[in-house]
C-alpha positions as CSV (number, residue, x, y, z in Angstrom):
1,M,40.0,43.7,-68.3
2,S,43.1,43.3,-69.2
3,T,45.6,43.6,-72.6
4,L,47.1,41.0,-75.0
5,I,50.8,40.5,-73.5
6,Q,53.1,39.9,-76.4
7,D,56.7,40.8,-74.7
8,R,57.4,37.0,-74.3
9,E,61.5,37.6,-74.0
10,L,61.4,39.4,-71.3
11,A,58.9,38.5,-68.9
12,S,58.9,34.3,-69.5
13,S,62.4,33.7,-68.1
14,L,62.4,31.6,-64.6
15,E,65.3,32.4,-63.5
16,C,66.5,35.1,-61.7
17,P,70.2,35.9,-62.3
18,I,72.7,35.0,-59.2
19,V,75.1,38.6,-58.8
20,D,78.4,37.9,-56.1
21,G,76.7,34.7,-55.0
22,K,73.1,36.0,-54.5
23,R,70.1,35.2,-56.3
24,Q,68.1,38.0,-57.2
25,V,64.9,38.9,-57.3
26,Q,63.2,40.6,-59.7
27,H,61.0,43.7,-58.9
28,V,57.3,43.6,-60.9
29,P,56.3,47.2,-60.1
30,P,52.2,47.9,-61.0
31,R,50.3,49.8,-63.0
32,T,46.7,51.2,-61.5
33,A,43.3,50.5,-63.8
34,D,40.0,51.0,-62.6
35,V,37.2,47.6,-62.3
36,G,34.1,48.5,-61.1
37,G,34.4,51.7,-59.9
38,I,37.5,51.2,-58.4
39,P,41.2,51.8,-58.5
40,V,43.0,48.2,-58.4
41,N,46.9,48.0,-59.0
42,R,47.4,45.2,-61.5
43,V,50.8,43.7,-61.3
44,L,50.1,40.5,-63.7
45,P,50.1,40.2,-66.4
46,S,52.7,43.1,-67.5
47,R,55.8,43.4,-69.7
48,H,58.1,42.6,-66.7
49,R,55.9,39.1,-66.0
50,R,53.3,37.0,-67.7
51,L,53.1,34.4,-65.8
52,V,54.1,33.1,-62.3
53,G,53.1,28.8,-62.5
54,A,49.4,29.1,-63.9
55,W,48.2,32.4,-62.4
56,C,48.2,34.8,-64.9
57,F,46.4,37.9,-63.3
58,L,46.7,39.4,-60.4
59,D,44.7,42.7,-58.8
60,H,44.9,44.2,-55.5
61,A,42.1,46.3,-54.8
62,G,41.9,48.5,-52.2
63,P,42.0,48.9,-49.4
64,S,38.9,51.2,-50.7
65,V,36.0,53.2,-48.1
66,F,33.3,54.2,-49.8
67,K,31.9,57.6,-49.0
68,G,28.6,59.6,-50.4
69,D,26.7,58.1,-53.1
70,S,28.7,55.4,-53.7
71,R,27.6,52.1,-54.5
72,G,30.7,50.7,-54.0
73,L,32.0,47.8,-56.4
74,R,29.7,46.9,-59.2
75,V,31.1,45.1,-62.4
76,G,28.3,44.4,-65.4
77,P,27.9,40.8,-67.1
78,H,30.8,39.8,-69.0
79,P,32.5,36.6,-70.0
80,H,35.5,34.3,-69.6
81,I,36.8,31.2,-71.2
82,G,40.3,29.1,-70.6
83,L,40.2,30.6,-66.5
84,Q,39.4,30.2,-63.0
85,T,38.6,33.6,-61.7
86,F,40.1,33.2,-57.7
87,T,39.1,36.2,-55.1
88,W,40.3,36.3,-52.0
89,M,38.1,38.6,-49.6
90,I,40.3,40.8,-46.8
91,E,37.7,43.3,-45.9
92,G,34.0,43.8,-47.1
93,E,31.1,41.9,-49.2
94,V,30.9,41.3,-52.6
95,L,27.9,39.5,-54.1
96,H,29.1,37.0,-56.9
97,R,26.1,36.1,-59.7
98,D,26.6,33.9,-62.8
99,S,25.0,32.7,-66.2
100,L,24.7,28.9,-64.3
101,G,22.1,30.6,-61.6
102,N,24.5,30.8,-58.8
103,E,24.3,33.7,-56.3
104,Q,27.3,33.8,-53.1
105,V,28.2,36.5,-51.3
106,I,32.0,36.2,-50.7
107,R,33.4,37.8,-46.7
108,P,36.8,38.1,-45.5
109,G,38.4,35.2,-44.8
110,Q,36.5,33.3,-48.0
111,V,37.6,32.5,-51.6
112,N,34.9,32.5,-54.7
113,L,36.5,30.3,-57.5
114,M,35.1,30.3,-60.6
115,T,35.8,27.7,-63.3
116,A,35.1,29.4,-66.8
117,G,36.1,26.1,-68.5
118,R,34.3,26.8,-72.2
119,G,32.2,29.7,-71.2
120,I,30.2,31.3,-68.3
121,S,29.2,34.9,-67.2
122,H,29.1,36.8,-64.4
123,T,29.1,40.2,-62.4
124,E,30.2,41.6,-59.0
125,E,28.6,44.0,-56.8
126,S,29.2,45.5,-53.3
127,V,26.5,44.5,-51.2
128,P,24.2,47.4,-50.2
129,G,25.5,49.3,-47.2
130,E,28.9,47.7,-47.5
131,T,31.2,51.1,-47.1
132,Q,34.6,49.6,-48.0
133,L,36.4,46.8,-50.3
134,H,39.8,45.3,-49.6
135,A,40.9,41.9,-52.0
136,A,43.3,40.1,-54.0
137,Q,41.5,38.8,-57.7
138,L,43.5,36.4,-59.8
139,W,43.4,34.2,-62.5
140,I,44.6,30.8,-63.0
141,A,45.1,29.9,-67.2
142,L,43.9,26.6,-67.5
143,P,46.0,24.2,-69.2
144,E,45.0,23.5,-72.8
145,A,43.7,19.9,-72.1
146,D,41.3,21.4,-69.9
147,R,40.3,24.6,-71.2
148,R,36.8,23.7,-72.4
149,T,36.0,21.9,-69.3
150,D,32.4,22.2,-68.3
151,P,31.5,26.1,-66.5
152,R,31.2,25.6,-62.2
153,F,31.5,27.7,-59.2
154,D,32.9,26.8,-55.7
155,H,32.3,29.0,-52.7
156,Y,35.3,28.2,-50.0
157,P,33.8,29.8,-46.5
158,N,36.8,27.9,-44.7
159,L,40.5,26.9,-45.3
160,P,43.6,25.8,-43.3
161,G,45.0,28.4,-40.8
162,W,47.7,28.5,-38.3
163,E,49.9,31.1,-36.8
164,E,53.2,31.2,-36.3
165,E,56.4,33.8,-35.6
166,G,53.8,36.5,-34.9
167,V,52.1,35.5,-38.7
168,A,48.8,34.3,-39.5
169,F,48.6,31.8,-42.5
170,T,45.8,31.1,-44.6
171,L,46.1,28.3,-47.3
172,L,44.0,29.5,-50.2
173,T,44.8,26.5,-52.7
174,G,47.5,24.1,-53.2
175,E,50.0,22.4,-50.5
176,F,51.8,24.1,-48.1
177,A,53.7,23.3,-44.3
178,G,52.2,20.0,-44.4
179,R,48.6,21.1,-45.1
180,R,46.5,21.0,-48.3
181,A,43.6,23.6,-48.9
182,P,40.1,22.1,-50.9
183,T,40.6,24.6,-53.7
184,L,39.9,23.4,-56.9
185,A,43.1,23.1,-59.1
186,F,43.6,22.1,-62.2
187,S,47.5,22.3,-62.0
188,A,50.1,22.8,-59.5
189,L,49.8,25.5,-57.5
190,V,50.3,27.2,-54.0
191,G,48.8,31.1,-52.4
192,L,49.5,31.5,-49.2
193,D,48.0,35.0,-47.4
194,L,50.4,35.8,-44.7
195,D,48.9,38.4,-42.3
196,S,51.5,39.8,-39.7
197,R,50.5,40.7,-36.3
198,E,53.3,41.6,-34.7
199,G,56.3,42.2,-37.1
200,S,58.1,39.3,-37.9
201,T,61.3,38.0,-40.1
202,I,60.0,34.4,-41.1
203,E,61.6,31.6,-43.6
204,L,59.5,29.8,-46.1
205,S,60.3,26.6,-47.2
206,L,59.5,26.4,-51.3
207,R,59.8,23.9,-54.2
208,E,63.0,24.1,-56.0
209,D,60.5,22.9,-59.6
210,F,57.9,25.8,-58.5
211,E,58.5,29.5,-59.7
212,Y,57.3,32.1,-56.7
213,G,55.8,35.3,-56.6
214,V,55.3,37.6,-53.4
215,L,52.8,40.4,-53.3
216,P,53.0,42.6,-50.3
217,L,49.5,44.0,-50.0
218,E,49.8,46.1,-46.6
219,G,53.3,47.6,-45.4
220,E,56.5,47.2,-47.2
221,L,57.7,43.9,-47.7
222,G,62.0,42.8,-46.7
223,I,63.5,39.8,-48.7
224,E,66.9,39.2,-48.1
225,G,68.4,42.9,-48.1
226,D,65.8,44.2,-50.7
227,T,62.9,46.2,-49.8
228,F,59.3,45.5,-51.9
229,P,56.8,48.9,-51.7
230,S,53.1,47.7,-51.0
231,N,52.1,46.4,-54.7
232,E,55.1,46.0,-56.3
233,L,55.4,42.0,-56.9
234,A,58.8,40.1,-55.7
235,Y,59.4,37.5,-58.8
236,L,61.8,34.9,-57.1
237,G,62.2,32.4,-60.0
238,R,62.5,29.1,-59.2
239,G,65.1,26.8,-58.3
240,R,64.9,27.9,-54.3
241,E,64.9,25.4,-51.6
242,R,63.4,28.6,-49.3
243,V,63.0,32.6,-48.5
244,T,63.2,34.8,-45.6
245,L,60.4,37.7,-45.4
246,S,60.4,40.2,-43.3
247,L,57.1,42.2,-42.4
248,P,56.5,44.9,-40.4
249,E,53.9,45.5,-37.9
250,G,50.2,45.2,-40.0
251,G,51.5,43.7,-42.6
252,R,50.6,41.9,-44.9
253,A,51.3,39.8,-48.5
254,I,50.3,37.1,-50.9
255,L,52.5,34.2,-51.8
256,V,51.7,32.5,-55.2
257,G,54.1,29.8,-57.2
258,G,53.4,26.7,-59.0
259,E,54.9,24.5,-61.9
260,P,55.8,27.0,-64.8
261,L,53.0,26.2,-67.3
262,D,54.9,25.4,-70.3
263,E,52.0,26.1,-72.7
264,E,51.1,29.2,-74.9
265,I,48.8,31.4,-72.9
266,L,47.2,34.6,-74.5
267,I,45.1,37.5,-72.7
268,W,42.7,39.6,-74.5
269,W,39.8,41.3,-72.8
270,N,38.5,39.1,-70.3
271,F,39.6,35.9,-72.4
272,V,42.2,33.5,-71.8
273,G,42.9,31.1,-74.7
274,H,45.7,29.3,-76.4
275,S,45.4,30.8,-80.0
276,K,43.9,33.6,-81.3
277,A,41.4,32.2,-83.3
278,E,40.4,30.4,-80.1
279,I,39.6,34.4,-78.2
280,A,38.5,35.4,-81.4
281,E,35.7,33.5,-81.6
282,A,34.6,33.9,-78.2
283,Q,34.4,37.5,-78.4
284,R,32.1,37.2,-81.6
285,D,29.5,34.8,-79.6
286,W,29.6,37.1,-76.8
287,E,28.9,40.4,-78.9
288,A,26.1,37.7,-80.9
289,G,24.7,37.1,-77.6
290,S,25.6,33.0,-78.1
291,E,23.6,30.9,-75.7
292,R,27.6,29.8,-74.6
293,F,27.8,33.0,-72.1
294,G,24.0,32.9,-71.0
295,S,22.3,35.7,-69.1
296,I,22.3,37.2,-65.8
297,P,18.2,38.3,-65.3
298,D,18.6,39.6,-61.6
299,Y,21.4,42.3,-62.6
300,E,20.3,45.6,-63.2
301,G,21.9,47.7,-66.0
302,D,24.1,46.1,-69.2
303,P,26.6,43.9,-69.9
304,L,30.5,44.8,-70.9
305,T,30.9,45.7,-74.6
306,P,34.5,44.5,-75.4
307,P,37.2,46.6,-77.5
308,P,37.5,45.1,-81.1
309,L,40.5,42.6,-81.4
310,P,44.2,43.8,-82.7
311,W,44.5,41.7,-84.6
């Protein structure tokens, strides 16, 4: 669940300043939130940074260990429009159900991608008996031309992976290092997981027309003399040909990037839209039980209720 981000000037600049001949990296601190009973660190959206390419939302959940009577993650029926939900599972197993009738368990090393388009609803639950969860969940804003596309769900159990200089890479979406992920995309994007087995310093080639961010998930991240603790996003901006990253042994990070989305994007609750009217219509439809968002009869529990619109 998100809030409406309106501080456009502060959060929309694509250029990181150059000081003494060195391009700076923006520090984007996280804020804490609760999603389905699980604490998460949220870095997008914020007043510091609204978007990285079309990536408009980034939560880092866990690593969490469930104890006692905890049922783990449990997110009741809720709607989406105008976006894709993108879940990268590192530890644990989660069951996805949606109003199209899809049921899919996501396991470590896999991606679940739900395209909301004109409207869909879904639930997320830890698999019974599961004791841990570690995942990154992101949203991708659909371009205005595709915002009312048909909803769909895609599961990606096999993604391109390789090792280099002590780092295991998994390409989550887009193209990188001559490889292409099969993940459905509506805009030019890249997502890359970096898992440092030994502790490494690596140089990554970048596209100058993309803007990029790197989020350390475990361990401290070094970027050309600057340091970023776990859950603090390093925004690289655009115009870079390469970047050098340092990861400790056991360190992990996720790199996201893409062509800047030169469109007005509004985020409210679980909706992404291109106007307030579009979001208000979706909220009215959800509150009225419209067929637009369907239902999930196999879930035992109440649907989520949105807060009042702020306008």
